[in-house]
N, CA, C and O atoms as a GROMACS GRO file, in nm:
protein
  508
    1UNK      N    1  -1.031  -0.388   0.076
    1UNK     CA    2  -0.904  -0.260   0.120
    1UNK      C    3  -0.989  -0.172   0.105
    1UNK      O    4  -1.074  -0.164   0.016
    2UNK      N    5  -0.950  -0.042   0.270
    2UNK     CA    6  -1.060   0.120   0.200
    2UNK      C    7  -0.929   0.175   0.218
    2UNK      O    8  -0.834   0.162   0.294
    3UNK      N    9  -0.969   0.253   0.099
    3UNK     CA   10  -0.872   0.341   0.021
    3UNK      C   11  -0.803   0.465   0.155
    3UNK      O   12  -0.689   0.503   0.129
    4UNK      N   13  -0.864   0.522   0.285
    4UNK     CA   14  -0.762   0.552   0.352
    4UNK      C   15  -0.771   0.464   0.417
    4UNK      O   16  -0.808   0.520   0.520
    5UNK      N   17  -0.765   0.354   0.443
    5UNK     CA   18  -0.659   0.227   0.519
    5UNK      C   19  -0.438   0.246   0.387
    5UNK      O   20  -0.321   0.286   0.391
    6UNK      N   21  -0.565   0.166   0.288
    6UNK     CA   22  -0.422   0.237   0.169
    6UNK      C   23  -0.346   0.340   0.168
    6UNK      O   24  -0.224   0.327   0.175
    7UNK      N   25  -0.412   0.468   0.160
    7UNK     CA   26  -0.364   0.578   0.184
    7UNK      C   27  -0.244   0.568   0.305
    7UNK      O   28  -0.127   0.565   0.266
    8UNK      N   29  -0.267   0.564   0.424
    8UNK     CA   30  -0.262   0.605   0.531
    8UNK      C   31  -0.095   0.504   0.569
    8UNK      O   32   0.012   0.541   0.617
    9UNK      N   33  -0.150   0.350   0.511
    9UNK     CA   34  -0.052   0.280   0.474
    9UNK      C   35   0.077   0.263   0.373
    9UNK      O   36   0.172   0.195   0.410
   10UNK      N   37   0.076   0.314   0.270
   10UNK     CA   38   0.108   0.325   0.152
   10UNK      C   39   0.179   0.419   0.188
   10UNK      O   40   0.299   0.414   0.161
   11UNK      N   41   0.135   0.512   0.245
   11UNK     CA   42   0.246   0.696   0.213
   11UNK      C   43   0.349   0.652   0.405
   11UNK      O   44   0.451   0.720   0.394
   12UNK      N   45   0.354   0.618   0.470
   12UNK     CA   46   0.424   0.628   0.611
   12UNK      C   47   0.579   0.554   0.524
   12UNK      O   48   0.606   0.437   0.497
   13UNK      N   49   0.609   0.606   0.515
   13UNK     CA   50   0.782   0.604   0.426
   13UNK      C   51   0.877   0.571   0.540
   13UNK      O   52   0.867   0.631   0.648
   14UNK      N   53   0.975   0.473   0.518
   14UNK     CA   54   1.108   0.476   0.582
   14UNK      C   55   1.164   0.571   0.585
   14UNK      O   56   1.098   0.644   0.511
   15UNK      N   57   1.252   0.630   0.625
   15UNK     CA   58   1.357   0.761   0.594
   15UNK      C   59   1.550   0.662   0.603
   15UNK      O   60   1.651   0.703   0.548
   16UNK      N   61   1.541   0.555   0.675
   16UNK     CA   62   1.624   0.451   0.646
   16UNK      C   63   1.647   0.398   0.538
   16UNK      O   64   1.755   0.354   0.499
   17UNK      N   65   1.490   0.400   0.452
   17UNK     CA   66   1.558   0.222   0.324
   17UNK      C   67   1.658   0.322   0.216
   17UNK      O   68   1.644   0.438   0.177
   18UNK      N   69   1.772   0.207   0.188
   18UNK     CA   70   1.814   0.219   0.080
   18UNK      C   71   1.745   0.225  -0.039
   18UNK      O   72   1.641   0.163  -0.055
   19UNK      N   73   1.797   0.299  -0.127
   19UNK     CA   74   1.710   0.242  -0.282
   19UNK      C   75   1.686   0.069  -0.336
   19UNK      O   76   1.590  -0.008  -0.343
   20UNK      N   77   1.784   0.065  -0.356
   20UNK     CA   78   1.753  -0.092  -0.356
   20UNK      C   79   1.667  -0.204  -0.258
   20UNK      O   80   1.625  -0.319  -0.265
   21UNK      N   81   1.669  -0.105  -0.174
   21UNK     CA   82   1.566  -0.219  -0.055
   21UNK      C   83   1.408  -0.142  -0.138
   21UNK      O   84   1.317  -0.224  -0.154
   22UNK      N   85   1.387  -0.038  -0.174
   22UNK     CA   86   1.255   0.037  -0.266
   22UNK      C   87   1.271  -0.056  -0.356
   22UNK      O   88   1.176  -0.131  -0.333
   23UNK      N   89   1.332  -0.103  -0.448
   23UNK     CA   90   1.342  -0.135  -0.552
   23UNK      C   91   1.212  -0.264  -0.561
   23UNK      O   92   1.102  -0.265  -0.616
   24UNK      N   93   1.282  -0.359  -0.484
   24UNK     CA   94   1.238  -0.461  -0.448
   24UNK      C   95   1.085  -0.518  -0.485
   24UNK      O   96   1.027  -0.409  -0.481
   25UNK      N   97   1.028  -0.570  -0.503
   25UNK     CA   98   0.857  -0.582  -0.492
   25UNK      C   99   0.917  -0.734  -0.397
   25UNK      O  100   1.016  -0.792  -0.352
   26UNK      N  101   0.765  -0.737  -0.412
   26UNK     CA  102   0.743  -0.884  -0.304
   26UNK      C  103   0.779  -1.004  -0.329
   26UNK      O  104   0.781  -1.086  -0.238
   27UNK      N  105   0.808  -1.031  -0.430
   27UNK     CA  106   0.858  -1.156  -0.541
   27UNK      C  107   0.757  -1.191  -0.567
   27UNK      O  108   0.765  -1.310  -0.535
   28UNK      N  109   0.638  -1.172  -0.611
   28UNK     CA  110   0.493  -1.262  -0.551
   28UNK      C  111   0.496  -1.223  -0.723
   28UNK      O  112   0.525  -1.109  -0.762
   29UNK      N  113   0.459  -1.348  -0.826
   29UNK     CA  114   0.419  -1.239  -0.966
   29UNK      C  115   0.376  -1.122  -0.990
   29UNK      O  116   0.273  -1.087  -0.933
   30UNK      N  117   0.460  -1.010  -1.100
   30UNK     CA  118   0.371  -0.834  -1.083
   30UNK      C  119   0.251  -0.864  -1.174
   30UNK      O  120   0.171  -0.771  -1.173
   31UNK      N  121   0.212  -0.975  -1.259
   31UNK     CA  122   0.140  -1.027  -1.329
   31UNK      C  123   0.020  -1.078  -1.328
   31UNK      O  124  -0.055  -1.092  -1.425
   32UNK      N  125  -0.013  -1.127  -1.138
   32UNK     CA  126  -0.064  -1.182  -1.093
   32UNK      C  127  -0.202  -1.053  -1.039
   32UNK      O  128  -0.194  -0.946  -0.980
   33UNK      N  129  -0.363  -1.159  -1.119
   33UNK     CA  130  -0.429  -1.054  -1.007
   33UNK      C  131  -0.427  -1.024  -0.894
   33UNK      O  132  -0.356  -1.107  -0.836
   34UNK      N  133  -0.492  -0.898  -0.778
   34UNK     CA  134  -0.457  -0.903  -0.638
   34UNK      C  135  -0.607  -1.029  -0.630
   34UNK      O  136  -0.620  -1.118  -0.546
   35UNK      N  137  -0.664  -1.009  -0.701
   35UNK     CA  138  -0.790  -1.059  -0.641
   35UNK      C  139  -0.784  -1.321  -0.679
   35UNK      O  140  -0.864  -1.411  -0.651
   36UNK      N  141  -0.674  -1.318  -0.734
   36UNK     CA  142  -0.581  -1.505  -0.713
   36UNK      C  143  -0.518  -1.543  -0.618
   36UNK      O  144  -0.500  -1.662  -0.596
   37UNK      N  145  -0.446  -1.390  -0.496
   37UNK     CA  146  -0.365  -1.423  -0.413
   37UNK      C  147  -0.395  -1.533  -0.272
   37UNK      O  148  -0.472  -1.504  -0.180
   38UNK      N  149  -0.332  -1.637  -0.279
   38UNK     CA  150  -0.330  -1.727  -0.219
   38UNK      C  151  -0.336  -1.659  -0.012
   38UNK      O  152  -0.269  -1.569   0.039
   39UNK      N  153  -0.427  -1.736   0.044
   39UNK     CA  154  -0.336  -1.665   0.175
   39UNK      C  155  -0.285  -1.612   0.214
   39UNK      O  156  -0.300  -1.496   0.254
   40UNK      N  157  -0.116  -1.754   0.221
   40UNK     CA  158  -0.008  -1.688   0.162
   40UNK      C  159   0.018  -1.575   0.091
   40UNK      O  160   0.061  -1.477   0.151
   41UNK      N  161   0.001  -1.571  -0.025
   41UNK     CA  162   0.058  -1.480  -0.114
   41UNK      C  163  -0.017  -1.322  -0.053
   41UNK      O  164   0.022  -1.207  -0.069
   42UNK      N  165  -0.132  -1.374   0.018
   42UNK     CA  166  -0.163  -1.213   0.115
   42UNK      C  167  -0.104  -1.162   0.256
   42UNK      O  168  -0.123  -1.049   0.299
   43UNK      N  169  -0.029  -1.264   0.323
   43UNK     CA  170   0.038  -1.281   0.416
   43UNK      C  171   0.190  -1.240   0.386
   43UNK      O  172   0.272  -1.192   0.464
   44UNK      N  173   0.200  -1.271   0.259
   44UNK     CA  174   0.374  -1.222   0.185
   44UNK      C  175   0.379  -1.052   0.083
   44UNK      O  176   0.466  -0.968   0.064
   45UNK      N  177   0.236  -1.068   0.041
   45UNK     CA  178   0.231  -0.917   0.022
   45UNK      C  179   0.213  -0.802   0.169
   45UNK      O  180   0.302  -0.718   0.170
   46UNK      N  181   0.132  -0.794   0.263
   46UNK     CA  182   0.079  -0.750   0.386
   46UNK      C  183   0.199  -0.721   0.443
   46UNK      O  184   0.220  -0.626   0.518
   47UNK      N  185   0.362  -0.888   0.369
   47UNK     CA  186   0.492  -0.777   0.472
   47UNK      C  187   0.535  -0.769   0.420
   47UNK      O  188   0.628  -0.846   0.446
   48UNK      N  189   0.555  -0.717   0.323
   48UNK     CA  190   0.607  -0.665   0.249
   48UNK      C  191   0.584  -0.501   0.256
   48UNK      O  192   0.650  -0.399   0.276
   49UNK      N  193   0.451  -0.542   0.226
   49UNK     CA  194   0.394  -0.376   0.275
   49UNK      C  195   0.457  -0.257   0.381
   49UNK      O  196   0.493  -0.140   0.372
   50UNK      N  197   0.447  -0.374   0.496
   50UNK     CA  198   0.442  -0.396   0.651
   50UNK      C  199   0.612  -0.322   0.623
   50UNK      O  200   0.642  -0.204   0.636
   51UNK      N  201   0.706  -0.442   0.581
   51UNK     CA  202   0.852  -0.407   0.602
   51UNK      C  203   0.870  -0.278   0.505
   51UNK      O  204   0.943  -0.214   0.581
   52UNK      N  205   0.860  -0.218   0.423
   52UNK     CA  206   0.811  -0.085   0.330
   52UNK      C  207   0.902   0.017   0.370
   52UNK      O  208   1.009   0.078   0.369
   53UNK      N  209   0.737  -0.018   0.423
   53UNK     CA  210   0.691   0.131   0.524
   53UNK      C  211   0.717   0.128   0.663
   53UNK      O  212   0.771   0.237   0.675
   54UNK      N  213   0.717   0.088   0.756
   54UNK     CA  214   0.806   0.032   0.832
   54UNK      C  215   0.697   0.098   0.932
   54UNK      O  216   0.591   0.125   0.876
   55UNK      N  217   0.705   0.137   1.098
   55UNK     CA  218   0.668   0.169   1.176
   55UNK      C  219   0.572   0.339   1.145
   55UNK      O  220   0.586   0.415   1.050
   56UNK      N  221   0.506   0.348   1.232
   56UNK     CA  222   0.451   0.522   1.278
   56UNK      C  223   0.574   0.642   1.200
   56UNK      O  224   0.694   0.623   1.219
   57UNK      N  225   0.528   0.754   1.119
   57UNK     CA  226   0.574   0.887   1.158
   57UNK      C  227   0.418   1.005   1.175
   57UNK      O  228   0.297   1.020   1.157
   58UNK      N  229   0.555   1.066   1.227
   58UNK     CA  230   0.401   1.216   1.230
   58UNK      C  231   0.448   1.315   1.206
   58UNK      O  232   0.526   1.389   1.266
   59UNK      N  233   0.353   1.322   1.028
   59UNK     CA  234   0.414   1.507   0.928
   59UNK      C  235   0.350   1.571   0.999
   59UNK      O  236   0.267   1.510   1.067
   60UNK      N  237   0.366   1.757   1.017
   60UNK     CA  238   0.335   1.890   1.024
   60UNK      C  239   0.292   1.833   0.868
   60UNK      O  240   0.307   1.730   0.803
   61UNK      N  241   0.225   1.970   0.852
   61UNK     CA  242   0.160   1.966   0.699
   61UNK      C  243   0.084   2.123   0.694
   61UNK      O  244   0.014   2.155   0.791
   62UNK      N  245   0.095   2.183   0.622
   62UNK     CA  246   0.117   2.366   0.643
   62UNK      C  247  -0.001   2.453   0.681
   62UNK      O  248  -0.014   2.570   0.716
   63UNK      N  249  -0.095   2.334   0.659
   63UNK     CA  250  -0.188   2.416   0.798
   63UNK      C  251  -0.194   2.423   0.886
   63UNK      O  252  -0.277   2.494   0.943
   64UNK      N  253  -0.075   2.321   0.963
   64UNK     CA  254  -0.098   2.349   1.106
   64UNK      C  255  -0.091   2.195   1.206
   64UNK      O  256  -0.035   2.166   1.312
   65UNK      N  257  -0.210   2.093   1.075
   65UNK     CA  258  -0.261   1.954   1.158
   65UNK      C  259  -0.089   1.862   1.075
   65UNK      O  260  -0.014   1.870   0.977
   66UNK      N  261  -0.112   1.779   1.212
   66UNK     CA  262  -0.016   1.619   1.175
   66UNK      C  263  -0.112   1.514   1.134
   66UNK      O  264  -0.223   1.496   1.186
   67UNK      N  265  -0.044   1.424   1.009
   67UNK     CA  266  -0.066   1.351   1.039
   67UNK      C  267   0.027   1.208   1.064
   67UNK      O  268   0.144   1.205   1.025
   68UNK      N  269  -0.021   1.120   1.116
   68UNK     CA  270   0.061   0.990   1.184
   68UNK      C  271  -0.032   0.929   1.046
   68UNK      O  272  -0.138   0.939   0.984
   69UNK      N  273   0.160   0.826   1.058
   69UNK     CA  274   0.066   0.725   0.972
   69UNK      C  275   0.198   0.623   0.966
   69UNK      O  276   0.315   0.648   0.994
   70UNK      N  277   0.131   0.490   0.915
   70UNK     CA  278   0.203   0.356   0.868
   70UNK      C  279   0.284   0.266   0.993
   70UNK      O  280   0.394   0.220   1.023
   71UNK      N  281   0.074   0.284   1.066
   71UNK     CA  282   0.114   0.255   1.231
   71UNK      C  283   0.002   0.116   1.161
   71UNK      O  284  -0.109   0.094   1.210
   72UNK      N  285   0.034   0.069   1.094
   72UNK     CA  286  -0.076  -0.087   1.040
   72UNK      C  287   0.083  -0.209   1.105
   72UNK      O  288   0.203  -0.184   1.099
   73UNK      N  289  -0.002  -0.360   1.169
   73UNK     CA  290   0.097  -0.466   1.113
   73UNK      C  291   0.016  -0.524   1.027
   73UNK      O  292  -0.094  -0.488   0.985
   74UNK      N  293   0.109  -0.659   0.993
   74UNK     CA  294   0.073  -0.721   0.919
   74UNK      C  295  -0.027  -0.763   0.895
   74UNK      O  296  -0.090  -0.776   0.790
   75UNK      N  297  -0.065  -0.811   1.093
   75UNK     CA  298  -0.171  -0.911   1.067
   75UNK      C  299  -0.305  -0.784   1.050
   75UNK      O  300  -0.385  -0.820   0.963
   76UNK      N  301  -0.332  -0.686   1.098
   76UNK     CA  302  -0.426  -0.618   0.986
   76UNK      C  303  -0.427  -0.584   0.862
   76UNK      O  304  -0.509  -0.608   0.773
   77UNK      N  305  -0.331  -0.525   0.862
   77UNK     CA  306  -0.268  -0.585   0.671
   77UNK      C  307  -0.433  -0.703   0.580
   77UNK      O  308  -0.525  -0.681   0.501
   78UNK      N  309  -0.378  -0.822   0.659
   78UNK     CA  310  -0.423  -0.906   0.620
   78UNK      C  311  -0.538  -0.958   0.685
   78UNK      O  312  -0.561  -1.075   0.654
   79UNK      N  313  -0.662  -0.878   0.811
   79UNK     CA  314  -0.736  -0.896   0.791
   79UNK      C  315  -0.787  -0.800   0.676
   79UNK      O  316  -0.901  -0.836   0.649
   80UNK      N  317  -0.749  -0.690   0.596
   80UNK     CA  318  -0.759  -0.587   0.560
   80UNK      C  319  -0.801  -0.636   0.470
   80UNK      O  320  -0.921  -0.662   0.460
   81UNK      N  321  -0.710  -0.664   0.374
   81UNK     CA  322  -0.727  -0.740   0.231
   81UNK      C  323  -0.835  -0.839   0.133
   81UNK      O  324  -0.832  -0.847   0.010
   82UNK      N  325  -0.932  -0.912   0.230
   82UNK     CA  326  -0.996  -0.958   0.153
   82UNK      C  327  -1.090  -0.886   0.168
   82UNK      O  328  -1.188  -0.955   0.195
   83UNK      N  329  -1.114  -0.781   0.165
   83UNK     CA  330  -1.237  -0.694   0.089
   83UNK      C  331  -1.173  -0.668  -0.057
   83UNK      O  332  -1.266  -0.624  -0.125
   84UNK      N  333  -1.035  -0.676  -0.150
   84UNK     CA  334  -1.011  -0.588  -0.261
   84UNK      C  335  -0.991  -0.811  -0.309
   84UNK      O  336  -1.043  -0.883  -0.394
   85UNK      N  337  -0.897  -0.835  -0.205
   85UNK     CA  338  -0.925  -1.019  -0.313
   85UNK      C  339  -1.059  -1.119  -0.320
   85UNK      O  340  -1.053  -1.233  -0.366
   86UNK      N  341  -1.155  -1.071  -0.280
   86UNK     CA  342  -1.273  -1.098  -0.365
   86UNK      C  343  -1.358  -1.073  -0.416
   86UNK      O  344  -1.476  -1.109  -0.414
   87UNK      N  345  -1.291  -0.995  -0.480
   87UNK     CA  346  -1.404  -0.901  -0.589
   87UNK      C  347  -1.343  -0.924  -0.703
   87UNK      O  348  -1.242  -0.862  -0.735
   88UNK      N  349  -1.439  -1.086  -0.832
   88UNK     CA  350  -1.415  -1.048  -0.893
   88UNK      C  351  -1.421  -0.963  -1.032
   88UNK      O  352  -1.407  -1.002  -1.148
   89UNK      N  353  -1.455  -0.786  -0.962
   89UNK     CA  354  -1.447  -0.730  -1.055
   89UNK      C  355  -1.280  -0.590  -1.062
   89UNK      O  356  -1.252  -0.498  -1.138
   90UNK      N  357  -1.228  -0.638  -0.965
   90UNK     CA  358  -1.067  -0.608  -0.915
   90UNK      C  359  -1.000  -0.639  -1.031
   90UNK      O  360  -1.032  -0.746  -1.082
   91UNK      N  361  -0.894  -0.559  -1.099
   91UNK     CA  362  -0.830  -0.609  -1.195
   91UNK      C  363  -0.706  -0.552  -1.247
   91UNK      O  364  -0.637  -0.535  -1.347
   92UNK      N  365  -0.725  -0.522  -1.051
   92UNK     CA  366  -0.571  -0.446  -1.008
   92UNK      C  367  -0.451  -0.588  -1.013
   92UNK      O  368  -0.472  -0.669  -0.923
   93UNK      N  369  -0.317  -0.627  -1.116
   93UNK     CA  370  -0.231  -0.678  -1.046
   93UNK      C  371  -0.143  -0.621  -0.948
   93UNK      O  372  -0.157  -0.509  -0.898
   94UNK      N  373  -0.041  -0.716  -0.917
   94UNK     CA  374   0.010  -0.712  -0.749
   94UNK      C  375   0.108  -0.593  -0.857
   94UNK      O  376   0.115  -0.481  -0.806
   95UNK      N  377   0.161  -0.604  -0.958
   95UNK     CA  378   0.265  -0.524  -0.990
   95UNK      C  379   0.201  -0.338  -1.030
   95UNK      O  380   0.262  -0.232  -1.016
   96UNK      N  381   0.092  -0.358  -1.071
   96UNK     CA  382   0.034  -0.226  -1.047
   96UNK      C  383  -0.012  -0.202  -0.860
   96UNK      O  384  -0.017  -0.081  -0.840
   97UNK      N  385  -0.040  -0.269  -0.749
   97UNK     CA  386  -0.010  -0.229  -0.598
   97UNK      C  387   0.052  -0.185  -0.594
   97UNK      O  388   0.075  -0.067  -0.566
   98UNK      N  389   0.120  -0.290  -0.628
   98UNK     CA  390   0.337  -0.231  -0.601
   98UNK      C  391   0.359  -0.128  -0.706
   98UNK      O  392   0.481  -0.113  -0.710
   99UNK      N  393   0.317  -0.067  -0.773
   99UNK     CA  394   0.396   0.102  -0.840
   99UNK      C  395   0.314   0.168  -0.713
   99UNK      O  396   0.371   0.257  -0.650
  100UNK      N  397   0.153   0.116  -0.664
  100UNK     CA  398   0.107   0.228  -0.594
  100UNK      C  399   0.199   0.248  -0.505
  100UNK      O  400   0.279   0.342  -0.507
  101UNK      N  401   0.190   0.146  -0.409
  101UNK     CA  402   0.296   0.163  -0.292
  101UNK      C  403   0.382   0.231  -0.231
  101UNK      O  404   0.385   0.278  -0.117
  102UNK      N  405   0.513   0.230  -0.396
  102UNK     CA  406   0.599   0.268  -0.435
  102UNK      C  407   0.576   0.434  -0.357
  102UNK      O  408   0.616   0.469  -0.246
  103UNK      N  409   0.474   0.538  -0.487
  103UNK     CA  410   0.466   0.602  -0.517
  103UNK      C  411   0.418   0.677  -0.398
  103UNK      O  412   0.487   0.771  -0.359
  104UNK      N  413   0.266   0.635  -0.313
  104UNK     CA  414   0.246   0.633  -0.302
  104UNK      C  415   0.353   0.691  -0.044
  104UNK      O  416   0.322   0.754   0.058
  105UNK      N  417   0.480   0.597  -0.103
  105UNK     CA  418   0.605   0.639  -0.001
  105UNK      C  419   0.646   0.759  -0.032
  105UNK      O  420   0.649   0.860   0.039
  106UNK      N  421   0.672   0.748  -0.118
  106UNK     CA  422   0.741   0.864  -0.172
  106UNK      C  423   0.621   1.033  -0.216
  106UNK      O  424   0.674   1.120  -0.286
  107UNK      N  425   0.502   1.051  -0.178
  107UNK     CA  426   0.365   1.140  -0.139
  107UNK      C  427   0.430   1.233  -0.092
  107UNK      O  428   0.543   1.248  -0.047
  108UNK      N  429   0.333   1.303  -0.110
  108UNK     CA  430   0.315   1.387   0.066
  108UNK      C  431   0.244   1.354   0.085
  108UNK      O  432   0.151   1.353   0.004
  109UNK      N  433   0.230   1.283   0.246
  109UNK     CA  434   0.087   1.232   0.304
  109UNK      C  435   0.016   1.374   0.339
  109UNK      O  436  -0.075   1.352   0.419
  110UNK      N  437   0.021   1.449   0.322
  110UNK     CA  438  -0.056   1.572   0.412
  110UNK      C  439  -0.154   1.630   0.253
  110UNK      O  440  -0.254   1.702   0.254
  111UNK      N  441  -0.071   1.557   0.107
  111UNK     CA  442  -0.216   1.600   0.027
  111UNK      C  443  -0.232   1.529  -0.052
  111UNK      O  444  -0.168   1.460  -0.131
  112UNK      N  445  -0.410   1.569  -0.002
  112UNK     CA  446  -0.503   1.384  -0.070
  112UNK      C  447  -0.472   1.330  -0.193
  112UNK      O  448  -0.484   1.210  -0.219
  113UNK      N  449  -0.430   1.416  -0.272
  113UNK     CA  450  -0.447   1.364  -0.461
  113UNK      C  451  -0.346   1.257  -0.430
  113UNK      O  452  -0.247   1.273  -0.358
  114UNK      N  453  -0.385   1.131  -0.499
  114UNK     CA  454  -0.395   1.039  -0.549
  114UNK      C  455  -0.292   0.962  -0.633
  114UNK      O  456  -0.347   0.881  -0.708
  115UNK      N  457  -0.107   0.965  -0.644
  115UNK     CA  458  -0.068   0.916  -0.768
  115UNK      C  459  -0.055   0.858  -0.835
  115UNK      O  460  -0.007   0.751  -0.800
  116UNK      N  461  -0.085   0.876  -0.987
  116UNK     CA  462  -0.141   0.791  -1.136
  116UNK      C  463  -0.167   0.694  -1.096
  116UNK      O  464  -0.269   0.628  -1.080
  117UNK      N  465   0.006   0.678  -1.065
  117UNK     CA  466   0.067   0.482  -1.045
  117UNK      C  467  -0.067   0.482  -0.984
  117UNK      O  468  -0.120   0.570  -1.053
  118UNK      N  469  -0.180   0.435  -0.882
  118UNK     CA  470  -0.269   0.417  -0.824
  118UNK      C  471  -0.320   0.412  -0.853
  118UNK      O  472  -0.391   0.336  -0.785
  119UNK      N  473  -0.399   0.461  -0.989
  119UNK     CA  474  -0.530   0.453  -1.128
  119UNK      C  475  -0.604   0.343  -1.139
  119UNK      O  476  -0.725   0.325  -1.151
  120UNK      N  477  -0.516   0.275  -1.135
  120UNK     CA  478  -0.581   0.086  -1.085
  120UNK      C  479  -0.592   0.010  -0.998
  120UNK      O  480  -0.629  -0.107  -1.013
  121UNK      N  481  -0.561   0.064  -0.887
  121UNK     CA  482  -0.648   0.030  -0.730
  121UNK      C  483  -0.657   0.074  -0.731
  121UNK      O  484  -0.541   0.092  -0.770
  122UNK      N  485  -0.724   0.247  -0.720
  122UNK     CA  486  -0.806   0.337  -0.610
  122UNK      C  487  -0.913   0.410  -0.739
  122UNK      O  488  -0.906   0.519  -0.796
  123UNK      N  489  -1.040   0.263  -0.756
  123UNK     CA  490  -1.116   0.250  -0.837
  123UNK      C  491  -1.240   0.119  -0.722
  123UNK      O  492  -1.217   0.002  -0.693
  124UNK      N  493  -1.349   0.195  -0.688
  124UNK     CA  494  -1.415   0.102  -0.634
  124UNK      C  495  -1.447  -0.039  -0.644
  124UNK      O  496  -1.528  -0.088  -0.566
  125UNK      N  497  -1.399  -0.100  -0.720
  125UNK     CA  498  -1.398  -0.279  -0.715
  125UNK      C  499  -1.270  -0.297  -0.692
  125UNK      O  500  -1.235  -0.414  -0.706
  126UNK      N  501  -1.161  -0.199  -0.651
  126UNK     CA  502  -1.014  -0.282  -0.492
  126UNK      C  503  -1.025  -0.216  -0.403
  126UNK      O  504  -0.927  -0.194  -0.332
  127UNK      N  505  -1.148  -0.163  -0.378
  127UNK     CA  506  -1.191  -0.081  -0.240
  127UNK      C  507  -1.327  -0.187  -0.188
  127UNK      O  508  -1.390  -0.161  -0.085
   0.00000   0.00000   0.00000
């Protein structure tokens, strides 16, 4: 999964989500490694990500540029996931992935800084 794809997907926040919705995870064991996901679990995780972040949103940055994010579908997510899911050197867990997604959801899409919660995801082995 490319870092750019994850950033674009993960920071596409839905303004109408309730706090309860944000706190829910994918229902996959948070200690399970990304590389251990079955095809069904990849689909479930991608469904959670798409549901969590929703459709496209456009943000205007301080420099006058605009960024549109969140226009990925579950099928696109599933197609991107195998690059992460097949690298045995990726030690990131579902819990770490979900924490990263939640952190990126609340971060400024105009900044290139990665949230600290994404340290285990933003490594070459997992991208």
